[in-house]
C-alpha positions in Angstrom: -183.7 -20.9 101.2 -185.8 -22.8 98.6 -189.0 -24.2 100.0 -188.4 -28.0 100.3 -192.1 -28.7 99.4 -191.5 -27.4 95.8 -189.2 -28.8 93.3 -187.2 -26.3 91.5 -184.2 -26.7 89.3 -180.9 -26.5 91.4 -179.1 -24.4 88.7 -181.7 -21.6 88.4 -179.4 -18.9 89.9 -176.3 -20.0 88.0 -176.9 -21.5 84.6 -180.6 -22.0 84.0 -181.7 -24.1 81.1 -183.6 -22.0 78.7 -186.9 -22.8 76.7 -190.0 -20.8 75.7 -193.4 -21.5 77.4 -194.9 -21.9 73.8 -192.6 -25.0 73.5 -194.1 -26.7 76.5 -197.5 -26.0 75.1 -196.5 -27.6 71.9 -195.2 -30.6 73.7 -198.4 -31.1 75.8 -200.5 -31.0 72.6 -198.7 -34.0 71.2 -199.2 -35.8 74.6 -203.0 -35.1 74.4 -203.1 -36.0 70.8 -202.0 -39.5 71.6 -204.1 -39.8 74.8 -207.3 -38.1 74.1 -209.0 -38.5 70.6 -211.3 -35.6 71.4 -208.6 -33.0 71.4 -208.4 -30.9 68.2 -206.4 -27.8 67.3 -207.4 -24.8 65.4 -204.9 -22.1 64.3 -205.1 -18.7 62.6 -202.1 -19.2 60.2 -199.5 -19.3 62.8 -198.8 -22.8 63.2 -195.0 -22.7 63.5 -195.1 -19.7 65.9 -197.6 -21.0 68.2 -196.0 -24.4 68.2 -199.0 -26.4 66.7 -197.2 -27.4 63.6 -196.0 -30.7 65.2 -199.6 -31.6 66.1 -200.6 -30.7 62.6 -198.2 -32.9 61.1 -199.0 -35.9 63.3 -202.7 -35.4 63.5 -203.7 -33.6 60.3 -207.2 -35.0 60.5 -207.6 -33.2 64.0 -206.1 -29.7 62.9 -208.1 -27.0 61.2 -206.4 -24.1 59.6 -208.7 -21.0 59.7 -206.3 -18.6 58.1 -206.2 -14.9 59.4 -209.7 -15.0 60.7 -209.6 -15.0 64.5 -213.3 -14.3 65.0 -214.0 -17.5 63.0 -211.4 -19.3 65.1 -213.5 -18.8 68.3 -216.9 -19.5 66.7 -215.9 -22.8 65.0 -214.3 -23.9 68.2 -217.4 -23.2 70.2 -219.4 -25.3 67.8 -216.9 -28.2 68.0 -217.0 -28.0 71.9 -220.8 -28.2 71.7 -220.5 -31.5 70.0 -217.9 -33.1 72.5 -214.7 -32.0 71.2 -212.0 -30.3 73.3 -210.7 -27.5 70.9 -207.5 -25.6 71.5 -207.5 -22.3 69.5 -204.1 -20.6 68.9 -202.9 -17.3 67.7 -200.9 -14.2 69.1 -202.6 -13.0 72.1 -202.9 -9.6 70.6 -205.2 -11.3 68.0 -206.9 -14.0 70.2 -208.3 -12.9 72.7 -207.5 -9.3 71.3 -209.3 -9.1 68.1 -212.0 -11.8 68.8 -213.0 -11.0 72.3 -216.7 -10.5 71.5 -216.9 -13.9 69.9 -215.0 -15.6 72.9 -217.4 -13.8 75.2 -220.7 -14.8 73.5 -220.0 -18.1 72.0 -217.5 -19.6 74.5 -217.8 -18.0 77.9 -221.5 -17.3 78.0 -222.2 -20.9 76.8 -219.6 -22.2 79.2 -218.1 -24.6 76.5 -214.6 -26.2 77.1 -212.7 -24.3 74.4 -209.0 -23.7 75.5 -207.6 -20.4 74.1 -203.8 -20.2 73.8 -202.6 -16.6 73.5 -198.9 -16.8 72.3 -196.3 -14.0 72.1 -197.9 -12.1 75.0 -196.2 -9.4 76.9 -193.4 -7.1 76.1 -191.0 -9.8 75.4 -192.2 -10.2 71.9 -189.6 -7.3 71.6 -189.0 -6.0 68.1 -192.5 -6.7 66.9 -193.5 -3.6 68.8 -196.8 -2.3 70.4 -199.2 -3.8 67.9 -198.1 -7.4 68.7 -197.4 -6.9 72.5 -200.6 -8.0 74.3 -200.5 -6.2 77.7 -204.4 -6.4 78.5 -205.2 -9.9 77.6 -205.3 -11.1 81.3 -207.7 -8.3 82.0 -210.0 -9.2 79.1 -210.2 -12.9 80.1 -210.5 -12.8 83.9 -213.4 -10.3 83.4 -215.3 -13.0 81.7 -217.6 -15.4 83.7 -216.8 -19.1 83.6 -213.2 -18.3 82.1 -210.2 -19.8 83.8 -206.9 -17.8 83.4 -203.4 -19.6 83.5 -200.1 -18.2 83.1 -197.2 -20.6 83.4 -193.8 -19.4 84.6 -191.7 -21.8 82.2 -191.9 -24.4 79.6 -192.3 -27.3 82.0 -195.2 -25.5 83.9 -196.6 -24.7 80.4 -196.8 -28.4 79.7 -198.5 -29.2 82.8 -201.0 -26.2 82.4 -202.0 -27.3 78.9 -202.7 -30.9 80.2 -204.8 -29.4 83.1 -206.6 -27.1 80.8 -207.6 -30.1 78.6 -209.2 -31.8 81.6 -211.0 -28.8 82.9 -214.7 -28.8 82.2 -215.0 -25.1 81.1 -213.3 -22.5 79.0 -209.7 -21.8 79.8 -207.2 -18.9 78.7 -203.4 -20.0 78.6 -201.0 -17.1 78.4 -197.8 -17.9 76.5 -194.4 -16.1 75.7 -192.4 -16.1 72.7 -188.8 -15.9 73.9 -186.7 -18.6 75.7 -186.7 -18.0 79.4 -185.2 -19.7 82.4 -186.7 -23.2 83.3 -187.3 -23.2 87.0 -189.6 -26.0 87.6 -189.2 -29.7 87.3 -191.4 -32.6 86.3 -192.2 -33.1 89.9 -193.2 -29.5 90.7 -197.0 -29.6 91.3 -199.5 -27.7 89.2 -203.2 -27.6 90.1 -205.7 -25.1 88.7 -206.7 -22.9 91.6 -203.5 -23.5 93.6 -200.3 -21.6 93.8 -196.8 -22.7 94.9 -194.4 -21.2 97.3 -191.0 -21.2 95.6 -188.9 -19.2 97.9 -188.7 -18.5 101.6 -186.0 -16.6 103.5 -184.8 -18.3 106.6 -186.2 -15.5 108.8 -189.8 -14.6 109.1 -190.8 -12.8 105.9 -191.4 -8.9 105.9 -192.7 -8.9 102.3 -194.5 -11.5 100.1 -194.0 -11.3 96.4 -196.6 -12.7 94.2 -195.3 -13.2 90.6 -196.9 -14.7 87.6 -195.5 -15.9 84.3 -191.9 -15.8 83.3 -191.2 -12.7 85.4 -191.2 -15.2 88.5 -187.5 -15.6 87.5 -186.9 -11.8 88.0 -188.8 -12.1 91.4 -186.6 -15.0 92.6 -183.4 -13.0 91.7 -184.7 -9.9 93.7 -185.5 -12.2 96.6 -182.1 -13.8 96.6 -180.5 -10.3 96.3 -182.3 -9.1 99.5 -182.0 -12.6 101.3 -180.0 -11.1 104.2 -181.6 -7.6 104.1 -185.4 -8.1 103.8 -186.6 -11.6 104.3 -189.3 -12.5 101.7 -191.4 -15.3 100.4 -192.1 -15.7 96.7 -195.3 -17.4 95.4 -195.9 -18.4 91.9 -199.5 -17.4 90.9 -199.8 -19.4 87.6 -203.6 -19.7 88.3 -204.9 -16.1 88.1 -208.5 -17.2 88.0 -209.4 -18.9 90.2 -206.9 -17.6 92.8 -205.7 -19.6 95.6 -207.2 -17.5 98.4 -206.1 -19.7 101.2 -202.3 -19.6 100.4 -202.5 -16.0 99.4 -204.2 -14.7 102.6 -202.1 -16.9 104.8 -198.8 -15.5 103.3 -200.1 -11.9 103.4 -201.2 -12.2 107.2 -197.8 -13.6 107.9 -195.8 -10.9 106.0 -198.0 -7.8 106.3 -196.7 -6.3 102.9 -197.2 -7.3 99.3 -195.4 -6.8 95.9 -197.1 -8.3 92.7 -195.1 -8.8 89.6 -196.4 -9.3 86.1 -195.6 -8.7 82.4 -199.1 -7.0 81.9 -200.9 -3.7 82.4 -201.4 -2.9 86.1 -205.1 -2.4 85.5 -207.0 -5.6 85.4 -204.0 -8.0 85.8 -202.9 -10.5 88.4 -201.9 -7.6 90.8 -205.5 -6.2 90.5 -206.9 -9.7 91.3 -204.8 -9.7 94.4 -205.7 -6.3 95.4 -209.3 -6.9 95.1 -209.1 -10.0 97.2 -207.0 -8.1 99.9 -209.2 -5.1 99.9 -212.2 -7.3 100.9 -210.3 -9.7 103.3 -207.1 -8.2 104.5 -205.8 -4.8 103.5 -202.1 -4.2 103.5 -199.5 -2.0 101.6 -199.0 -3.3 98.1 -196.7 -2.2 95.4 -197.4 -3.1 91.7 -194.6 -4.2 89.4 -196.3 -4.0 86.1 -196.8 -1.8 82.9 -198.4 1.4 84.2 -200.9 2.6 81.5 -198.5 2.6 78.6 -198.2 0.6 75.3 -195.2 -1.3 74.4 -192.5 -0.5 71.9 -189.8 -2.1 70.0 -186.6 -3.4 71.7 -185.0 -6.4 73.4 -186.6 -8.1 76.2 -184.0 -6.8 78.7 -184.3 -3.3 77.4 -188.1 -3.3 77.7 -188.1 -4.8 81.2 -185.8 -2.1 82.3 -187.8 0.8 80.5 -191.0 -0.5 82.0 -189.8 -1.2 85.4 -190.1 -4.9 85.3 -186.6 -6.1 86.0 -184.8 -7.3 89.1 -183.6 -3.9 90.2 -187.2 -2.4 89.9 -188.6 -5.4 91.9 -185.9 -4.7 94.5 -186.9 -1.1 94.8 -190.6 -2.1 95.2 -189.9 -4.5 97.9 -187.8 -1.8 99.8 -190.6 0.8 99.2 -193.4 -1.5 100.5 -191.5 -2.5 103.5 -191.0 1.2 104.5 -194.8 1.9 103.9 -195.6 -1.1 106.2 -193.3 0.2 108.9 -194.6 3.8 108.4 -198.2 2.6 108.9 -197.5 1.2 112.2 -197.1 4.7 113.7 -200.4 5.9 112.4 
């Protein structure tokens, strides 16, 4: 059953509304433009794709077009942040933070200035654009940097909240965004707080597996939990704050269930699953299965085709849940 403490849309399993997380980001920028005169937006010649075009049209004096120069995008923003502005820099994630990682590290993270980095078109779901445009290592790049906060909203509504929270945060923030329309699971009342996670599904019986999902693949995780509802009780937790992690909620859920599946549209190495594994290795080791991209580059294809090819769709999550439950039961006899 759905956790009554978290507001999710009632139609998520039947006919969910569809919207891209980048749309929620663009909506929030307009809100911030009206309420916070220090918010400025910088883009690398992708205003329409990153959904910064409405901000550009409404607040042209607070919009800077850098062209295809992502290194300048980061360094100009760091200068603005040093003088009291709250800059949002936008491009495809494969270019920012992919191409300008050194500038982000040296001018933003090292100086701990409040630049907000929006990496759009992240993950495999960029689809036909292929491997060169499918950022699958951006979370690893960003969460390895001191002072950097890493956020990955599950849908357009949460992307709006994430963007507003990022603007209010004192330090640098990386926001990961998707291109394609995906199910809208949360509502205006669903909470979002940096450093906190939300339980979005709980089976009626004591959970045997906890599923930690981040980003738009949360929907696939929910579908898997529903499919196994009467076979393997689970709890599904939305990890939209990857750094910092919600240690208290994560550890409590793991101690209750005793087995973990992590789900993300990112390389297994260095992603959200790695962050969970690092926490559990030090605090409470249990069997864990990783639903992620396993040391491969992307390729062209539709999002459903790629999810199936790379083992990220609902059947593969069901398989991972079943496997980790068997591992947990096997370890009891050791």
